[in-house]
N, C-alpha and C positions, 0 to 999 in steps of 0.2 A: 616377283611378289611384291618385296620389300619397300620396292620404289613404288609400288601402285599403294598400298594403304598409306607412307608416310604422304600421296599426292592426295590420298583422302582426308587425311587429315589438316592436310592445308587444307582443302578447299569445304571442310564444314566448317573451318575455324573462321577461313575467311564471311564462309554466310555467318555464320553470329557474329562477326564482329561491324557486319552490314548490318545485321539487323538491331546491332544494341545502339550503332549508328544515327537508323534514324528515328527510332525509342527517344533517345536522349533531346534530341530535335526537333521531335511531336514534344518532349515533356516539357519544351523549354518554347514552346510557344511558334515554332518557324515548322510551321505545315508545307512550303511550300519550298522544293533547296532542291540542287543538281548533287548526284554522286556517282563517282568514276572511279578509277583504281587500274592501276598500273596491272595488272595479275592479267587479263586479254590478250596483253601485249607479247606478255616472255615468251619467251624460246623456251624454258624447262617449267614445266608443271607445277613445278614449285619454286621460285625463283626465290632470291637470299635476301629480300623484302618486296613488301607492297607498297604506294605511296597512294594513298583517298586526297581525291581533290572534292573539296566540300564548298557548294556557294548556294548560299543564302544571305536576303537581306544587303544583296549589291555588294555583299561579299566575297570573296576565295579564302578560305582554308585547308590548310595541310597536315596531312600525320602523315606518319611513317611506323611503321610495324614491322619488325624482324622475320622472317622467318618461323623464326622461336617463339613469337609472342602470339604468330597470328596460328600453328601447330596448338600450340596449350590453352587457345581457344574453343577446340574441339566438342566438348560438354559444355561451359557455358562461361561469357566473359567474366570471369570474375577475377584473372590477373590483373593485382593495382595498378602495374605500369602500364596495361594495354586501358584499364579505362579512366585514369592520369590521364591521356593521354588522348582519348573521348573529349572528356569533360575541357582539359585546357582549350581542344580545339572547339567544340560549342562556344566554349567564355571566348574565343577572337570573332567569333559571327556574330556577338549579342554585345558587343562597345559598339 
């Protein structure tokens, strides 16, 4: 039961991070992008880290989040470290 709840927190946090990345890209004028992450290929439901690869403007940027960072975003993406990573990744695509 404990593992199921952790997996649910992880899934919710992952969803919220994905939405935050998409929103930040759109706010920056990037409409067309590819967005993938390593969570689907993980052997465990809640891996130790997740890597997002984002492609836009003929560039690819990568950002890594720890399991704890993902689980901290269960309700919203308001942790400074997560927002900072997203902003840095988008800035790389805009350069």
